[in-house]
C-alpha positions as CSV (number, residue, x, y, z in Angstrom):
1,M,-12.8,-0.8,-53.0
2,Q,-16.3,-1.9,-53.0
3,S,-18.0,-2.3,-49.4
4,Y,-20.9,-4.8,-48.7
5,G,-23.5,-4.4,-46.5
6,D,-23.2,-2.2,-43.1
7,E,-19.5,-3.1,-42.6
8,T,-18.4,0.4,-42.9
9,R,-21.1,1.6,-40.5
10,P,-21.0,-0.7,-37.5
11,L,-22.4,1.5,-35.0
12,A,-25.2,2.5,-37.6
13,A,-26.0,-1.4,-37.7
14,L,-26.7,-1.5,-33.9
15,S,-30.3,-1.0,-32.6
16,L,-31.1,2.2,-30.7
17,P,-31.1,0.8,-27.3
18,S,-27.4,-0.6,-28.1
19,R,-26.2,2.6,-29.2
20,I,-27.8,4.2,-26.1
21,V,-26.1,1.8,-23.8
22,I,-22.5,2.2,-25.4
23,G,-23.1,6.0,-25.4
24,V,-23.9,5.8,-21.6
25,A,-21.1,3.7,-21.0
26,A,-18.7,6.0,-22.7
27,C,-20.0,9.0,-20.8
28,A,-19.6,7.1,-17.6
29,V,-15.9,6.1,-18.3
30,A,-15.2,9.8,-19.5
31,V,-16.5,11.0,-16.3
32,I,-14.6,8.6,-14.0
33,V,-11.3,9.3,-15.9
34,A,-12.1,13.2,-15.2
35,I,-12.7,12.7,-11.5
36,H,-9.5,10.8,-11.2
37,L,-7.3,13.4,-13.1
38,A,-8.8,16.2,-11.2
39,M,-8.4,14.5,-7.9
40,M,-4.6,13.9,-8.7
41,F,-4.2,17.3,-10.0
42,L,-5.7,19.0,-6.8
43,H,-3.3,16.7,-4.8
44,V,-0.1,17.6,-6.5
45,A,-1.1,21.3,-7.5
46,P,0.1,24.2,-5.0
47,S,-2.4,24.8,-2.3
48,N,-5.5,26.5,-3.4
49,T,-9.2,27.3,-2.2
50,L,-10.7,24.1,-3.7
51,S,-8.1,21.7,-2.4
52,K,-8.3,23.5,1.0
53,Q,-12.1,23.0,0.9
54,Q,-12.0,19.4,-0.2
55,G,-8.9,18.4,1.4
56,D,-10.4,15.5,3.4
57,L,-12.1,14.3,0.3
58,I,-9.0,14.3,-1.9
59,S,-7.1,12.7,0.9
60,E,-9.4,9.6,1.2
61,Y,-9.4,9.1,-2.6
62,V,-5.5,9.4,-3.0
63,Y,-4.1,7.5,0.1
64,P,-2.6,5.1,0.1
65,E,-2.9,3.8,-3.4
66,Y,-2.4,6.9,-5.6
67,E,-0.3,8.8,-3.2
68,Q,2.5,10.9,-5.3
69,N,6.0,11.1,-4.0
70,W,8.8,13.3,-5.6
71,K,11.6,12.3,-3.5
72,L,13.6,11.5,-6.5
73,F,14.2,15.3,-7.2
74,A,14.7,15.9,-3.4
75,P,18.1,17.7,-2.3
76,N,18.5,15.4,0.6
77,P,18.3,11.8,-0.6
78,L,17.4,9.2,2.0
79,Q,20.2,8.1,4.2
80,Q,18.4,5.1,5.9
81,N,17.5,1.6,5.1
82,I,14.0,0.8,6.7
83,A,12.7,-2.8,7.0
84,V,9.2,-3.6,8.0
85,Q,9.2,-7.0,10.0
86,V,6.2,-9.0,11.4
87,R,5.6,-11.9,13.7
88,A,2.3,-13.5,14.9
89,Q,0.7,-14.9,18.2
90,L,-1.0,-18.4,17.1
91,R,-3.7,-20.2,18.8
92,T,-3.2,-24.0,18.6
93,E,-6.0,-26.6,18.5
94,D,-5.5,-27.6,22.1
95,G,-5.9,-23.8,23.0
96,T,-2.3,-22.9,23.8
97,S,-0.7,-20.1,22.1
98,R,2.8,-19.5,20.7
99,T,4.9,-16.6,19.0
100,T,6.3,-17.0,15.8
101,G,9.8,-15.4,14.9
102,W,10.3,-12.4,13.1
103,T,9.6,-12.3,9.2
104,D,11.5,-9.4,7.2
105,L,8.9,-8.5,4.7
106,T,10.9,-5.8,3.3
107,A,13.8,-8.5,2.5
108,R,11.4,-10.6,0.7
109,D,10.5,-7.8,-1.4
110,G,14.1,-7.1,-2.0
111,R,14.8,-10.7,-3.1
112,A,11.8,-10.5,-5.5
113,I,13.2,-7.2,-7.1
114,L,16.7,-8.4,-7.5
115,H,17.6,-9.2,-11.0
116,N,14.1,-8.7,-12.1
117,P,13.8,-6.2,-15.1
118,L,10.2,-5.6,-14.8
119,P,9.4,-5.8,-10.9
120,S,5.8,-5.1,-10.1
121,H,4.5,-2.0,-8.4
122,T,3.5,-4.0,-5.4
123,Q,6.9,-5.5,-4.8
124,Q,8.5,-2.0,-5.1
125,N,5.9,0.3,-3.2
126,Q,3.1,-1.4,-1.5
127,L,4.9,-2.0,1.7
128,R,7.1,0.8,1.6
129,R,4.5,3.4,1.1
130,G,2.2,1.6,3.4
131,W,4.5,1.9,6.3
132,E,5.5,5.7,5.4
133,L,1.7,6.4,5.5
134,F,1.4,4.8,9.0
135,V,4.4,6.8,10.4
136,N,3.2,9.8,8.9
137,S,-0.2,9.6,10.4
138,H,0.7,8.3,14.1
139,N,2.6,10.1,16.9
140,A,5.5,8.7,18.7
141,Q,3.5,6.7,21.0
142,N,1.9,5.0,17.9
143,R,-1.4,6.4,18.3
144,P,-3.3,7.3,15.3
145,L,-3.9,10.9,14.1
146,G,-7.5,11.1,13.0
147,L,-9.1,9.0,10.4
148,R,-6.1,8.7,8.1
149,G,-4.1,7.0,10.9
150,E,-6.6,4.3,11.5
151,M,-6.9,3.9,7.8
152,A,-3.3,3.3,7.7
153,E,-3.4,0.8,10.6
154,R,-6.1,-1.4,8.6
155,Y,-4.0,-0.9,5.6
156,I,-1.1,-2.5,7.3
157,R,-2.8,-5.0,9.0
158,R,-4.2,-6.3,5.6
159,I,-0.8,-6.2,3.9
160,V,0.6,-8.5,6.6
161,M,-2.4,-10.9,6.6
162,L,-2.5,-11.0,2.7
163,R,1.3,-11.9,2.7
164,M,1.7,-13.9,5.9
165,S,-1.6,-15.9,7.0
166,E,-1.3,-19.1,5.0
167,E,2.3,-19.5,5.9
168,W,1.5,-19.0,9.6
169,T,-1.6,-21.1,9.3
170,R,0.7,-24.1,8.0
171,A,3.0,-23.2,10.8
172,G,0.4,-24.9,13.1
173,G,-2.3,-22.7,14.4
174,R,-5.0,-19.7,14.0
175,V,-3.5,-16.4,13.6
176,D,-4.7,-14.5,16.8
177,R,-2.8,-11.4,17.1
178,I,-0.1,-9.8,14.9
179,Q,2.9,-7.3,15.8
180,V,4.7,-5.1,13.5
181,R,8.1,-3.3,13.9
182,S,10.5,-1.3,11.6
183,Q,14.4,-1.8,11.8
184,T,16.3,1.5,10.6
185,T,19.6,1.3,9.8
186,P,22.0,4.2,8.7
187,V,23.5,4.1,5.3
188,S,27.2,3.9,5.6
189,P,29.1,6.9,4.5
190,P,31.4,6.6,1.2
191,S,34.9,5.5,2.0
192,W,36.1,8.9,1.3
193,S,33.9,10.7,3.8
194,T,35.0,11.7,7.2
195,E,31.5,11.5,8.4
196,K,31.3,9.1,11.7
197,I,27.9,7.5,12.3
198,S,26.6,4.8,14.3
199,N,25.6,1.5,12.4
200,R,23.5,0.0,15.1
201,P,19.8,-0.4,14.1
202,V,17.0,1.3,15.8
203,Y,13.6,-0.4,16.2
204,R,10.1,1.0,16.2
205,V,8.0,-1.6,17.8
206,L,4.0,-1.5,17.5
207,P,1.5,-2.9,20.1
208,W,0.1,-6.3,19.4
209,W,-3.1,-6.0,17.1
210,Q,-5.9,-8.2,17.6
211,V,-6.8,-10.1,14.1
212,T,-10.3,-9.7,13.1
213,A,-12.3,-10.6,9.8
214,A,-12.1,-7.1,8.5
215,D,-8.1,-7.6,8.7
216,V,-8.3,-10.5,6.2
217,P,-8.3,-9.6,2.3
218,E,-10.3,-11.9,0.1
219,G,-8.2,-15.0,-0.5
220,A,-6.4,-14.8,2.7
221,K,-6.9,-17.2,5.5
222,I,-6.9,-17.0,9.4
223,Q,-7.4,-20.6,10.2
């Protein structure tokens, strides 16, 4: 087959500056991919000298978006259903305030996943993993354990505002404060089991959080 012109040599046909730009871009992409793979490897690999020395840096990169979880292979699967619920305190135009009812964000995610053959990663994991990160980085009094705990609080607030701010605003006011709680309900044992458990839900109620501009993701509204 006969070729015409420089169709078989597209890169050679480019000017030297263009080839330099393409080369630099390819190198930058390769470096970014290499850094990402290295961070993920150090996160999931057994503890070693490098991961101990750079533990804070690795955690800041991995959490919460890239956290790995191997509970699928754990010998003791989860035996509780945990629902994350939120409410808000709204400030109306006449200066009065009112508190909304509780909204179950976990139930909304569940309805979005039900009968959906290809649910999104956000619907399946964003809220669940964000709440797990919060619980693991706070003490029993809901106080943050270091910078990771403070980051988890900001992450939860941004999730809530991203999902609920417009709905609350339409309800008739500016979002002044928000409150989050979890409802933990034990999974009932199978019919053939003799195990006896209480089906009474247990709540973990967080303090009210003042909403600031930093808590509002791009595209969300607070008034």
